[in-house]
All heavy atoms as a GROMACS GRO file, in nm:
protein
  589
    1MET      N    1   0.083  -0.119   0.001
    1MET     CA    2   0.001   0.000  -0.001
    1MET      C    3   0.088   0.126   0.002
    1MET      O    4   0.092   0.201   0.096
    1MET     CB    5  -0.089   0.000   0.123
    1MET     CG    6  -0.210  -0.085   0.110
    1MET     SD    7  -0.329  -0.062   0.242
    1MET     CE    8  -0.241  -0.128   0.382
    2ASN      N    9   0.158   0.144  -0.106
    2ASN     CA   10   0.247   0.262  -0.114
    2ASN      C   11   0.162   0.391  -0.110
    2ASN      O   12   0.060   0.400  -0.174
    2ASN     CB   13   0.328   0.267  -0.242
    2ASN     CG   14   0.363   0.135  -0.301
    2ASN    OD1   15   0.337   0.033  -0.238
    2ASN    ND2   16   0.417   0.131  -0.413
    3LEU      N   17   0.209   0.486  -0.032
    3LEU     CA   18   0.149   0.618  -0.024
    3LEU      C   19  -0.002   0.613   0.005
    3LEU      O   20  -0.075   0.698  -0.034
    3LEU     CB   21   0.174   0.694  -0.154
    3LEU     CG   22   0.320   0.712  -0.196
    3LEU    CD1   23   0.326   0.774  -0.336
    3LEU    CD2   24   0.394   0.796  -0.097
    4MET      N   25  -0.041   0.510   0.076
    4MET     CA   26  -0.185   0.496   0.111
    4MET      C   27  -0.203   0.552   0.255
    4MET      O   28  -0.130   0.516   0.344
    4MET     CB   29  -0.226   0.351   0.106
    4MET     CG   30  -0.366   0.323   0.146
    4MET     SD   31  -0.487   0.364   0.022
    4MET     CE   32  -0.450   0.252  -0.106
    5ASN      N   33  -0.304   0.638   0.269
    5ASN     CA   34  -0.336   0.681   0.405
    5ASN      C   35  -0.479   0.632   0.436
    5ASN      O   36  -0.546   0.575   0.351
    5ASN     CB   37  -0.323   0.835   0.418
    5ASN     CG   38  -0.418   0.911   0.325
    5ASN    OD1   39  -0.529   0.862   0.293
    5ASN    ND2   40  -0.377   1.026   0.277
    6SER      N   41  -0.518   0.654   0.557
    6SER     CA   42  -0.649   0.596   0.600
    6SER      C   43  -0.765   0.657   0.523
    6SER      O   44  -0.867   0.592   0.496
    6SER     CB   45  -0.668   0.611   0.750
    6SER     OG   46  -0.668   0.748   0.785
    7LYS      N   47  -0.752   0.785   0.482
    7LYS     CA   48  -0.860   0.848   0.406
    7LYS      C   49  -0.872   0.785   0.269
    7LYS      O   50  -0.987   0.754   0.224
    7LYS     CB   51  -0.831   1.000   0.392
    7LYS     CG   52  -0.944   1.074   0.324
    7LYS     CD   53  -0.919   1.221   0.324
    7LYS     CE   54  -1.036   1.294   0.258
    7LYS     NZ   55  -1.023   1.437   0.262
    8LYS      N   56  -0.762   0.765   0.200
    8LYS     CA   57  -0.766   0.700   0.069
    8LYS      C   58  -0.819   0.560   0.079
    8LYS      O   59  -0.897   0.513  -0.005
    8LYS     CB   60  -0.626   0.698   0.002
    8LYS     CG   61  -0.579   0.833  -0.046
    8LYS     CD   62  -0.444   0.820  -0.111
    8LYS     CE   63  -0.388   0.952  -0.157
    8LYS     NZ   64  -0.257   0.938  -0.215
    9PHE      N   65  -0.770   0.488   0.181
    9PHE     CA   66  -0.813   0.348   0.202
    9PHE      C   67  -0.963   0.346   0.224
    9PHE      O   68  -1.038   0.265   0.167
    9PHE     CB   69  -0.740   0.285   0.320
    9PHE     CG   70  -0.773   0.142   0.342
    9PHE    CD1   71  -0.725   0.042   0.258
    9PHE    CD2   72  -0.855   0.103   0.448
    9PHE    CE1   73  -0.756  -0.092   0.276
    9PHE    CE2   74  -0.886  -0.027   0.471
    9PHE     CZ   75  -0.837  -0.126   0.385
   10GLY      N   76  -1.015   0.437   0.307
   10GLY     CA   77  -1.159   0.443   0.337
   10GLY      C   78  -1.241   0.471   0.207
   10GLY      O   79  -1.345   0.405   0.189
   11LEU      N   80  -1.189   0.559   0.127
   11LEU     CA   81  -1.262   0.588   0.000
   11LEU      C   82  -1.261   0.470  -0.095
   11LEU      O   83  -1.363   0.439  -0.162
   11LEU     CB   84  -1.199   0.712  -0.068
   11LEU     CG   85  -1.217   0.845   0.005
   11LEU    CD1   86  -1.137   0.952  -0.064
   11LEU    CD2   87  -1.364   0.883   0.011
   12LEU      N   88  -1.147   0.395  -0.100
   12LEU     CA   89  -1.144   0.276  -0.185
   12LEU      C   90  -1.245   0.170  -0.136
   12LEU      O   91  -1.314   0.112  -0.213
   12LEU     CB   92  -1.003   0.216  -0.177
   12LEU     CG   93  -0.897   0.282  -0.261
   12LEU    CD1   94  -0.759   0.227  -0.225
   12LEU    CD2   95  -0.926   0.259  -0.407
   13ILE      N   96  -1.251   0.152  -0.003
   13ILE     CA   97  -1.345   0.057   0.053
   13ILE      C   98  -1.489   0.100   0.029
   13ILE      O   99  -1.572   0.016  -0.012
   13ILE     CB  100  -1.317   0.035   0.203
   13ILE    CG1  101  -1.177  -0.022   0.226
   13ILE    CG2  102  -1.422  -0.061   0.265
   13ILE    CD1  103  -1.142  -0.146   0.150
   14GLU      N  104  -1.520   0.229   0.047
   14GLU     CA  105  -1.652   0.279   0.019
   14GLU      C  106  -1.691   0.249  -0.127
   14GLU      O  107  -1.804   0.210  -0.154
   14GLU     CB  108  -1.660   0.430   0.043
   14GLU     CG  109  -1.647   0.473   0.184
   14GLU     CD  110  -1.779   0.465   0.261
   14GLU    OE1  111  -1.885   0.437   0.199
   14GLU    OE2  112  -1.777   0.486   0.385
   15ASP      N  113  -1.601   0.271  -0.216
   15ASP     CA  114  -1.623   0.247  -0.361
   15ASP      C  115  -1.654   0.100  -0.389
   15ASP      O  116  -1.748   0.065  -0.463
   15ASP     CB  117  -1.500   0.292  -0.439
   15ASP     CG  118  -1.529   0.297  -0.586
   15ASP    OD1  119  -1.635   0.355  -0.627
   15ASP    OD2  120  -1.447   0.244  -0.665
   16ILE      N  121  -1.579   0.010  -0.326
   16ILE     CA  122  -1.600  -0.130  -0.340
   16ILE      C  123  -1.738  -0.172  -0.288
   16ILE      O  124  -1.812  -0.248  -0.352
   16ILE     CB  125  -1.488  -0.214  -0.273
   16ILE    CG1  126  -1.351  -0.194  -0.344
   16ILE    CG2  127  -1.524  -0.362  -0.268
   16ILE    CD1  128  -1.233  -0.249  -0.265
   17VAL      N  129  -1.776  -0.121  -0.174
   17VAL     CA  130  -1.906  -0.147  -0.110
   17VAL      C  131  -2.016  -0.103  -0.202
   17VAL      O  132  -2.111  -0.182  -0.227
   17VAL     CB  133  -1.920  -0.074   0.029
   17VAL    CG1  134  -2.063  -0.078   0.079
   17VAL    CG2  135  -1.825  -0.138   0.129
   18LYS      N  136  -2.007   0.015  -0.262
   18LYS     CA  137  -2.112   0.062  -0.348
   18LYS      C  138  -2.118  -0.016  -0.481
   18LYS      O  139  -2.230  -0.051  -0.527
   18LYS     CB  140  -2.090   0.214  -0.379
   18LYS     CG  141  -2.121   0.300  -0.262
   18LYS     CD  142  -2.090   0.444  -0.285
   18LYS     CE  143  -2.108   0.524  -0.160
   18LYS     NZ  144  -2.055   0.661  -0.175
   19LYS      N  145  -2.004  -0.043  -0.543
   19LYS     CA  146  -2.001  -0.111  -0.672
   19LYS      C  147  -2.045  -0.254  -0.661
   19LYS      O  148  -2.118  -0.305  -0.746
   19LYS     CB  149  -1.861  -0.102  -0.734
   19LYS     CG  150  -1.826   0.034  -0.790
   19LYS     CD  151  -1.691   0.033  -0.854
   19LYS     CE  152  -1.659   0.167  -0.912
   19LYS     NZ  153  -1.522   0.177  -0.961
   20LYS      N  154  -1.996  -0.325  -0.559
   20LYS     CA  155  -2.029  -0.467  -0.546
   20LYS      C  156  -2.145  -0.499  -0.457
   20LYS      O  157  -2.186  -0.615  -0.447
   20LYS     CB  158  -1.902  -0.544  -0.495
   20LYS     CG  159  -1.785  -0.534  -0.594
   20LYS     CD  160  -1.675  -0.629  -0.547
   20LYS     CE  161  -1.568  -0.635  -0.655
   20LYS     NZ  162  -1.470  -0.742  -0.624
   21LYS      N  163  -2.194  -0.395  -0.389
   21LYS     CA  164  -2.309  -0.413  -0.294
   21LYS      C  165  -2.278  -0.526  -0.193
   21LYS      O  166  -2.355  -0.618  -0.175
   21LYS     CB  167  -2.437  -0.442  -0.372
   21LYS     CG  168  -2.483  -0.328  -0.459
   21LYS     CD  169  -2.607  -0.361  -0.531
   21LYS     CE  170  -2.673  -0.246  -0.597
   21LYS     NZ  171  -2.611  -0.171  -0.693
   22ILE      N  172  -2.160  -0.511  -0.129
   22ILE     CA  173  -2.118  -0.603  -0.026
   22ILE      C  174  -2.095  -0.528   0.105
   22ILE      O  175  -2.095  -0.404   0.105
   22ILE     CB  176  -1.991  -0.678  -0.069
   22ILE    CG1  177  -1.877  -0.585  -0.097
   22ILE    CG2  178  -2.021  -0.773  -0.186
   22ILE    CD1  179  -1.743  -0.659  -0.134
   23THR      N  180  -2.074  -0.596   0.212
   23THR     CA  181  -2.052  -0.535   0.340
   23THR      C  182  -1.910  -0.475   0.345
   23THR      O  183  -1.822  -0.505   0.261
   23THR     CB  184  -2.059  -0.638   0.459
   23THR    OG1  185  -1.954  -0.730   0.444
   23THR    CG2  186  -2.193  -0.706   0.458
   24TYR      N  187  -1.888  -0.386   0.443
   24TYR     CA  188  -1.753  -0.322   0.457
   24TYR      C  189  -1.649  -0.426   0.490
   24TYR      O  190  -1.537  -0.421   0.441
   24TYR     CB  191  -1.761  -0.215   0.562
   24TYR     CG  192  -1.833  -0.091   0.517
   24TYR    CD1  193  -1.971  -0.076   0.533
   24TYR    CD2  194  -1.767   0.011   0.448
   24TYR    CE1  195  -2.039   0.033   0.486
   24TYR    CE2  196  -1.835   0.120   0.398
   24TYR     CZ  197  -1.971   0.132   0.418
   24TYR     OH  198  -2.039   0.243   0.366
   25MET      N  199  -1.686  -0.521   0.577
   25MET     CA  200  -1.589  -0.628   0.613
   25MET      C  201  -1.548  -0.705   0.488
   25MET      O  202  -1.429  -0.731   0.463
   25MET     CB  203  -1.650  -0.717   0.717
   25MET     CG  204  -1.668  -0.652   0.850
   25MET     SD  205  -1.741  -0.758   0.975
   25MET     CE  206  -1.915  -0.741   0.937
   26ASP      N  207  -1.648  -0.742   0.405
   26ASP     CA  208  -1.622  -0.814   0.283
   26ASP      C  209  -1.540  -0.733   0.186
   26ASP      O  210  -1.452  -0.782   0.112
   26ASP     CB  211  -1.750  -0.864   0.218
   26ASP     CG  212  -1.817  -0.977   0.295
   26ASP    OD1  213  -1.748  -1.046   0.371
   26ASP    OD2  214  -1.940  -0.993   0.278
   27ALA      N  215  -1.565  -0.600   0.180
   27ALA     CA  216  -1.492  -0.515   0.088
   27ALA      C  217  -1.344  -0.507   0.125
   27ALA      O  218  -1.258  -0.506   0.044
   27ALA     CB  219  -1.554  -0.375   0.090
   28ILE      N  220  -1.317  -0.500   0.257
   28ILE     CA  221  -1.178  -0.494   0.303
   28ILE      C  222  -1.108  -0.626   0.266
   28ILE      O  223  -0.995  -0.625   0.218
   28ILE     CB  224  -1.171  -0.467   0.454
   28ILE    CG1  225  -1.219  -0.326   0.481
   28ILE    CG2  226  -1.029  -0.489   0.508
   28ILE    CD1  227  -1.241  -0.291   0.626
   29ILE      N  228  -1.176  -0.738   0.294
   29ILE     CA  229  -1.117  -0.866   0.256
   29ILE      C  230  -1.093  -0.879   0.108
   29ILE      O  231  -0.991  -0.920   0.061
   29ILE     CB  232  -1.209  -0.983   0.308
   29ILE    CG1  233  -1.211  -0.984   0.462
   29ILE    CG2  234  -1.161  -1.117   0.251
   29ILE    CD1  235  -1.319  -1.070   0.522
   30ASP      N  236  -1.190  -0.835   0.030
   30ASP     CA  237  -1.177  -0.839  -0.117
   30ASP      C  238  -1.061  -0.750  -0.163
   30ASP      O  239  -0.979  -0.797  -0.245
   30ASP     CB  240  -1.308  -0.783  -0.178
   30ASP     CG  241  -1.309  -0.782  -0.328
   30ASP    OD1  242  -1.304  -0.895  -0.388
   30ASP    OD2  243  -1.309  -0.673  -0.388
   31TYR      N  244  -1.048  -0.636  -0.111
   31TYR     CA  245  -0.936  -0.542  -0.146
   31TYR      C  246  -0.801  -0.611  -0.111
   31TYR      O  247  -0.710  -0.606  -0.196
   31TYR     CB  248  -0.950  -0.409  -0.074
   31TYR     CG  249  -0.838  -0.316  -0.107
   31TYR    CD1  250  -0.838  -0.242  -0.227
   31TYR    CD2  251  -0.728  -0.302  -0.023
   31TYR    CE1  252  -0.735  -0.156  -0.258
   31TYR    CE2  253  -0.624  -0.219  -0.054
   31TYR     CZ  254  -0.629  -0.143  -0.174
   31TYR     OH  255  -0.524  -0.063  -0.205
   32CYS      N  256  -0.794  -0.665   0.008
   32CYS     CA  257  -0.669  -0.729   0.048
   32CYS      C  258  -0.632  -0.847  -0.041
   32CYS      O  259  -0.514  -0.861  -0.078
   32CYS     CB  260  -0.678  -0.771   0.195
   32CYS     SG  261  -0.676  -0.631   0.310
   33GLU      N  262  -0.730  -0.930  -0.073
   33GLU     CA  263  -0.702  -1.048  -0.156
   33GLU      C  264  -0.661  -1.003  -0.295
   33GLU      O  265  -0.564  -1.058  -0.352
   33GLU     CB  266  -0.827  -1.135  -0.166
   33GLU     CG  267  -0.854  -1.208  -0.039
   33GLU     CD  268  -0.984  -1.293  -0.041
   33GLU    OE1  269  -1.065  -1.277  -0.137
   33GLU    OE2  270  -1.006  -1.371   0.054
   34LYS      N  271  -0.727  -0.904  -0.352
   34LYS     CA  272  -0.693  -0.863  -0.490
   34LYS      C  273  -0.559  -0.793  -0.499
   34LYS      O  274  -0.495  -0.790  -0.604
   34LYS     CB  275  -0.802  -0.769  -0.544
   34LYS     CG  276  -0.928  -0.849  -0.587
   34LYS     CD  277  -1.018  -0.764  -0.668
   34LYS     CE  278  -1.123  -0.847  -0.739
   34LYS     NZ  279  -1.233  -0.889  -0.658
   35ASN      N  280  -0.513  -0.733  -0.390
   35ASN     CA  281  -0.387  -0.656  -0.388
   35ASN      C  282  -0.279  -0.731  -0.311
   35ASN      O  283  -0.175  -0.670  -0.281
   35ASN     CB  284  -0.409  -0.518  -0.331
   35ASN     CG  285  -0.495  -0.433  -0.424
   35ASN    OD1  286  -0.451  -0.385  -0.524
   35ASN    ND2  287  -0.625  -0.425  -0.391
   36ASP      N  288  -0.301  -0.861  -0.280
   36ASP     CA  289  -0.202  -0.944  -0.211
   36ASP      C  290  -0.149  -0.873  -0.084
   36ASP      O  291  -0.030  -0.865  -0.068
   36ASP     CB  292  -0.091  -0.980  -0.308
   36ASP     CG  293  -0.011  -1.098  -0.255
   36ASP    OD1  294  -0.069  -1.185  -0.189
   36ASP    OD2  295   0.113  -1.108  -0.288
   37ILE      N  296  -0.243  -0.829  -0.002
   37ILE     CA  297  -0.210  -0.762   0.122
   37ILE      C  298  -0.256  -0.849   0.238
   37ILE      O  299  -0.366  -0.903   0.237
   37ILE     CB  300  -0.277  -0.626   0.130
   37ILE    CG1  301  -0.227  -0.535   0.017
   37ILE    CG2  302  -0.254  -0.560   0.266
   37ILE    CD1  303  -0.310  -0.409   0.002
   38ASP      N  304  -0.170  -0.869   0.336
   38ASP     CA  305  -0.208  -0.945   0.455
   38ASP      C  306  -0.310  -0.863   0.532
   38ASP      O  307  -0.286  -0.749   0.569
   38ASP     CB  308  -0.080  -0.969   0.543
   38ASP     CG  309  -0.110  -1.051   0.662
   38ASP    OD1  310  -0.230  -1.092   0.686
   38ASP    OD2  311  -0.016  -1.085   0.738
   39ILE      N  312  -0.426  -0.923   0.554
   39ILE     CA  313  -0.537  -0.848   0.614
   39ILE      C  314  -0.501  -0.798   0.756
   39ILE      O  315  -0.551  -0.696   0.801
   39ILE     CB  316  -0.665  -0.933   0.618
   39ILE    CG1  317  -0.784  -0.841   0.645
   39ILE    CG2  318  -0.657  -1.043   0.722
   39ILE    CD1  319  -0.916  -0.903   0.599
   40SER      N  320  -0.409  -0.863   0.825
   40SER     CA  321  -0.372  -0.820   0.959
   40SER      C  322  -0.293  -0.689   0.959
   40SER      O  323  -0.272  -0.629   1.063
   40SER     CB  324  -0.292  -0.931   1.028
   40SER     OG  325  -0.169  -0.949   0.966
   41THR      N  326  -0.249  -0.643   0.842
   41THR     CA  327  -0.172  -0.520   0.833
   41THR      C  328  -0.256  -0.396   0.805
   41THR      O  329  -0.205  -0.286   0.807
   41THR     CB  330  -0.062  -0.531   0.723
   41THR    OG1  331  -0.125  -0.546   0.597
   41THR    CG2  332   0.028  -0.645   0.749
   42VAL      N  333  -0.383  -0.409   0.776
   42VAL     CA  334  -0.465  -0.296   0.740
   42VAL      C  335  -0.537  -0.226   0.855
   42VAL      O  336  -0.605  -0.126   0.836
   42VAL     CB  337  -0.570  -0.328   0.626
   42VAL    CG1  338  -0.500  -0.366   0.500
   42VAL    CG2  339  -0.668  -0.432   0.672
   43GLY      N  340  -0.524  -0.280   0.976
   43GLY     CA  341  -0.589  -0.221   1.091
   43GLY      C  342  -0.564  -0.074   1.110
   43GLY      O  343  -0.655   0.001   1.139
   44SER      N  344  -0.440  -0.031   1.087
   44SER     CA  345  -0.405   0.109   1.104
   44SER      C  346  -0.462   0.195   0.992
   44SER      O  347  -0.466   0.317   1.004
   44SER     CB  348  -0.254   0.125   1.110
   44SER     OG  349  -0.200   0.084   0.985
   45MET      N  350  -0.507   0.137   0.884
   45MET     CA  351  -0.564   0.208   0.769
   45MET      C  352  -0.710   0.235   0.782
   45MET      O  353  -0.768   0.311   0.708
   45MET     CB  354  -0.537   0.133   0.639
   45MET     CG  355  -0.388   0.105   0.613
   45MET     SD  356  -0.292   0.254   0.609
   45MET     CE  357  -0.357   0.332   0.462
   46ILE      N  358  -0.773   0.169   0.881
   46ILE     CA  359  -0.916   0.182   0.896
   46ILE      C  360  -0.950   0.305   0.981
   46ILE      O  361  -0.919   0.310   1.102
   46ILE     CB  362  -0.978   0.056   0.960
   46ILE    CG1  363  -0.953  -0.063   0.864
   46ILE    CG2  364  -1.128   0.073   0.982
   46ILE    CD1  365  -0.992  -0.198   0.921
   47ASN      N  366  -1.005   0.409   0.920
   47ASN     CA  367  -1.033   0.535   0.991
   47ASN      C  368  -1.157   0.522   1.078
   47ASN      O  369  -1.227   0.420   1.073
   47ASN     CB  370  -1.040   0.649   0.892
   47ASN     CG  371  -1.150   0.635   0.786
   47ASN    OD1  372  -1.250   0.570   0.813
   47ASN    ND2  373  -1.134   0.692   0.669
   48LYS      N  374  -1.186   0.629   1.149
   48LYS     CA  375  -1.295   0.627   1.248
   48LYS      C  376  -1.430   0.602   1.178
   48LYS      O  377  -1.510   0.522   1.226
   48LYS     CB  378  -1.302   0.759   1.322
   48LYS     CG  379  -1.407   0.766   1.428
   48LYS     CD  380  -1.406   0.899   1.503
   48LYS     CE  381  -1.519   0.902   1.604
   48LYS     NZ  382  -1.527   1.030   1.672
   49SER      N  383  -1.451   0.666   1.066
   49SER     CA  384  -1.576   0.650   0.991
   49SER      C  385  -1.597   0.507   0.946
   49SER      O  386  -1.706   0.451   0.964
   49SER     CB  387  -1.577   0.744   0.868
   49SER     OG  388  -1.689   0.720   0.786
   50LEU      N  389  -1.493   0.446   0.897
   50LEU     CA  390  -1.499   0.307   0.851
   50LEU      C  391  -1.521   0.210   0.970
   50LEU      O  392  -1.604   0.120   0.962
   50LEU     CB  393  -1.373   0.272   0.778
   50LEU     CG  394  -1.375   0.157   0.673
   50LEU    CD1  395  -1.488   0.174   0.576
   50LEU    CD2  396  -1.240   0.155   0.602
   51LYS      N  397  -1.456   0.239   1.080
   51LYS     CA  398  -1.476   0.159   1.202
   51LYS      C  399  -1.618   0.163   1.247
   51LYS      O  400  -1.678   0.058   1.287
   51LYS     CB  401  -1.384   0.210   1.316
   51LYS     CG  402  -1.240   0.168   1.303
   51LYS     CD  403  -1.159   0.217   1.418
   51LYS     CE  404  -1.013   0.188   1.394
   51LYS     NZ  405  -0.926   0.244   1.496
   52GLU      N  406  -1.678   0.281   1.245
   52GLU     CA  407  -1.817   0.297   1.285
   52GLU      C  408  -1.912   0.218   1.197
   52GLU      O  409  -2.004   0.153   1.245
   52GLU     CB  410  -1.856   0.444   1.291
   52GLU     CG  411  -1.790   0.520   1.402
   52GLU     CD  412  -1.813   0.672   1.398
   52GLU    OE1  413  -1.868   0.720   1.296
   52GLU    OE2  414  -1.772   0.741   1.490
   53LYS      N  415  -1.886   0.223   1.068
   53LYS     CA  416  -1.969   0.151   0.972
   53LYS      C  417  -1.957  -0.003   0.988
   53LYS      O  418  -2.056  -0.074   0.982
   53LYS     CB  419  -1.940   0.193   0.828
   53LYS     CG  420  -1.980   0.335   0.799
   53LYS     CD  421  -1.932   0.385   0.669
   53LYS     CE  422  -1.975   0.531   0.652
   53LYS     NZ  423  -1.919   0.591   0.531
   54ILE      N  424  -1.836  -0.048   1.014
   54ILE     CA  425  -1.813  -0.189   1.039
   54ILE      C  426  -1.883  -0.234   1.168
   54ILE      O  427  -1.944  -0.339   1.172
   54ILE     CB  428  -1.659  -0.220   1.045
   54ILE    CG1  429  -1.600  -0.199   0.906
   54ILE    CG2  430  -1.635  -0.360   1.096
   54ILE    CD1  431  -1.446  -0.201   0.906
   55GLN      N  432  -1.873  -0.146   1.268
   55GLN     CA  433  -1.941  -0.179   1.397
   55GLN      C  434  -2.092  -0.191   1.380
   55GLN      O  435  -2.156  -0.282   1.434
   55GLN     CB  436  -1.907  -0.074   1.502
   55GLN     CG  437  -1.968  -0.104   1.638
   55GLN     CD  438  -1.935  -0.003   1.743
   55GLN    OE1  439  -1.863   0.092   1.723
   55GLN    NE2  440  -1.990  -0.021   1.861
   56ILE      N  441  -2.150  -0.098   1.305
   56ILE     CA  442  -2.294  -0.099   1.281
   56ILE      C  443  -2.330  -0.226   1.208
   56ILE      O  444  -2.429  -0.294   1.238
   56ILE     CB  445  -2.340   0.027   1.204
   56ILE    CG1  446  -2.328   0.148   1.296
   56ILE    CG2  447  -2.481   0.012   1.154
   56ILE    CD1  448  -2.341   0.281   1.224
   57GLU      N  449  -2.253  -0.263   1.102
   57GLU     CA  450  -2.283  -0.390   1.034
   57GLU      C  451  -2.276  -0.511   1.126
   57GLU      O  452  -2.362  -0.593   1.121
   57GLU     CB  453  -2.179  -0.407   0.917
   57GLU     CG  454  -2.207  -0.332   0.798
   57GLU     CD  455  -2.109  -0.359   0.686
   57GLU    OE1  456  -2.004  -0.426   0.708
   57GLU    OE2  457  -2.133  -0.319   0.573
   58ALA      N  458  -2.170  -0.514   1.207
   58ALA     CA  459  -2.152  -0.623   1.297
   58ALA      C  460  -2.268  -0.633   1.398
   58ALA      O  461  -2.316  -0.741   1.426
   58ALA     CB  462  -2.018  -0.612   1.372
   59GLN      N  463  -2.313  -0.518   1.449
   59GLN     CA  464  -2.425  -0.515   1.541
   59GLN      C  465  -2.553  -0.568   1.471
   59GLN      O  466  -2.627  -0.646   1.526
   59GLN     CB  467  -2.453  -0.374   1.593
   59GLN     CG  468  -2.355  -0.330   1.699
   59GLN     CD  469  -2.384  -0.187   1.742
   59GLN    OE1  470  -2.336  -0.095   1.679
   59GLN    NE2  471  -2.461  -0.172   1.842
   60ASN      N  472  -2.575  -0.524   1.349
   60ASN     CA  473  -2.690  -0.565   1.272
   60ASN      C  474  -2.691  -0.715   1.242
   60ASN      O  475  -2.794  -0.776   1.225
   60ASN     CB  476  -2.707  -0.485   1.145
   60ASN     CG  477  -2.746  -0.340   1.173
   60ASN    OD1  478  -2.798  -0.308   1.281
   60ASN    ND2  479  -2.719  -0.255   1.076
   61LEU      N  480  -2.570  -0.771   1.231
   61LEU     CA  481  -2.556  -0.914   1.205
   61LEU      C  482  -2.543  -0.993   1.336
   61LEU      O  483  -2.510  -1.112   1.333
   61LEU     CB  484  -2.431  -0.938   1.116
   61LEU     CG  485  -2.442  -0.882   0.975
   61LEU    CD1  486  -2.305  -0.890   0.909
   61LEU    CD2  487  -2.546  -0.956   0.892
   62ASN      N  488  -2.564  -0.926   1.445
   62ASN     CA  489  -2.557  -0.989   1.579
   62ASN      C  490  -2.418  -1.049   1.607
   62ASN      O  491  -2.404  -1.152   1.673
   62ASN     CB  492  -2.665  -1.091   1.601
   62ASN     CG  493  -2.803  -1.031   1.605
   62ASN    OD1  494  -2.820  -0.923   1.660
   62ASN    ND2  495  -2.897  -1.095   1.542
   63MET      N  496  -2.311  -0.984   1.552
   63MET     CA  497  -2.178  -1.030   1.574
   63MET      C  498  -2.114  -0.965   1.697
   63MET      O  499  -2.011  -1.007   1.744
   63MET     CB  500  -2.091  -1.007   1.449
   63MET     CG  501  -2.137  -1.082   1.328
   63MET     SD  502  -2.052  -1.039   1.178
   63MET     CE  503  -1.901  -1.129   1.202
   64LEU      N  504  -2.175  -0.855   1.746
   64LEU     CA  505  -2.129  -0.786   1.862
   64LEU      C  506  -2.237  -0.795   1.969
   64LEU      O  507  -2.356  -0.795   1.943
   64LEU     CB  508  -2.098  -0.640   1.834
   64LEU     CG  509  -1.983  -0.609   1.741
   64LEU    CD1  510  -1.975  -0.462   1.717
   64LEU    CD2  511  -1.854  -0.663   1.797
   65ASN      N  512  -2.191  -0.793   2.092
   65ASN     CA  513  -2.284  -0.807   2.203
   65ASN      C  514  -2.319  -0.670   2.261
   65ASN      O  515  -2.321  -0.650   2.383
   65ASN     CB  516  -2.226  -0.898   2.311
   65ASN     CG  517  -2.330  -0.972   2.388
   65ASN    OD1  518  -2.449  -0.968   2.351
   65ASN    ND2  519  -2.292  -1.038   2.493
   66ILE      N  520  -2.341  -0.571   2.172
   66ILE     CA  521  -2.371  -0.435   2.214
   66ILE      C  522  -2.518  -0.407   2.182
   66ILE      O  523  -2.561  -0.430   2.069
   66ILE     CB  524  -2.281  -0.332   2.139
   66ILE    CG1  525  -2.134  -0.361   2.167
   66ILE    CG2  526  -2.316  -0.188   2.177
   66ILE    CD1  527  -2.038  -0.282   2.086
   67PRO      N  528  -2.594  -0.356   2.276
   67PRO     CA  529  -2.736  -0.331   2.249
   67PRO      C  530  -2.752  -0.223   2.139
   67PRO      O  531  -2.671  -0.127   2.132
   67PRO     CB  532  -2.792  -0.276   2.379
   67PRO     CG  533  -2.679  -0.264   2.470
   67PRO     CD  534  -2.557  -0.322   2.410
   68LYS      N  535  -2.853  -0.240   2.052
   68LYS     CA  536  -2.870  -0.145   1.941
   68LYS      C  537  -2.931  -0.013   1.991
   68LYS      O  538  -2.911   0.089   1.933
   68LYS     CB  539  -2.966  -0.207   1.838
   68LYS     CG  540  -2.904  -0.319   1.760
   68LYS     CD  541  -2.994  -0.376   1.660
   68LYS     CE  542  -2.933  -0.495   1.591
   68LYS     NZ  543  -3.020  -0.558   1.493
   69ASN      N  544  -2.999  -0.016   2.102
   69ASN     CA  545  -3.052   0.106   2.162
   69ASN      C  546  -3.055   0.088   2.313
   69ASN      O  547  -3.030  -0.015   2.365
   69ASN     CB  548  -3.190   0.138   2.108
   69ASN     CG  549  -3.286   0.022   2.124
   69ASN    OD1  550  -3.276  -0.055   2.217
   69ASN    ND2  551  -3.383   0.009   2.030
   70ASN      N  552  -3.081   0.196   2.383
   70ASN     CA  553  -3.075   0.191   2.528
   70ASN      C  554  -3.213   0.177   2.590
   70ASN      O  555  -3.237   0.233   2.695
   70ASN     CB  556  -3.005   0.318   2.577
   70ASN     CG  557  -2.860   0.324   2.540
   70ASN    OD1  558  -2.797   0.218   2.529
   70ASN    ND2  559  -2.807   0.445   2.522
   71THR      N  560  -3.298   0.100   2.530
   71THR     CA  561  -3.431   0.081   2.590
   71THR      C  562  -3.434  -0.052   2.663
   71THR      O  563  -3.366  -0.149   2.632
   71THR     CB  564  -3.540   0.080   2.479
   71THR    OG1  565  -3.515  -0.023   2.391
   71THR    CG2  566  -3.545   0.215   2.410
   72LEU      N  567  -3.515  -0.054   2.764
   72LEU     CA  568  -3.538  -0.176   2.838
   72LEU      C  569  -3.637  -0.269   2.771
   72LEU      O  570  -3.738  -0.217   2.712
   72LEU     CB  571  -3.582  -0.144   2.980
   72LEU     CG  572  -3.487  -0.066   3.071
   72LEU    CD1  573  -3.556  -0.027   3.199
   72LEU    CD2  574  -3.364  -0.153   3.100
   73PRO      N  575  -3.618  -0.401   2.780
   73PRO     CA  576  -3.717  -0.486   2.719
   73PRO      C  577  -3.851  -0.478   2.793
   73PRO      O  578  -3.854  -0.456   2.916
   73PRO     CB  579  -3.656  -0.626   2.734
   73PRO     CG  580  -3.548  -0.611   2.835
   73PRO     CD  581  -3.511  -0.469   2.841
   74ILE      N  582  -3.958  -0.494   2.723
   74ILE     CA  583  -4.094  -0.486   2.781
   74ILE      C  584  -4.141  -0.622   2.821
   74ILE      O  585  -4.122  -0.717   2.758
   74ILE     CB  586  -4.193  -0.419   2.688
   74ILE    CG1  587  -4.144  -0.279   2.655
   74ILE    CG2  588  -4.332  -0.421   2.738
   74ILE    CD1  589  -4.223  -0.204   2.551
   0.00000   0.00000   0.00000
């Protein structure tokens, strides 16, 4: 990832998500596979906005144990 910063990486991932209609997690994996990049090395490239979108996706897929809202069950 020569001369890649987190903003450029985020825009690339956003573009993949829109074009392929896949999740952010899948887009990052897709990008890494196509560019022969070890996925464990891109953590520092994921900006705050991208992290938030990944977290929301994970919550919606019940992959995180964080409540979606702060309401008590009835």
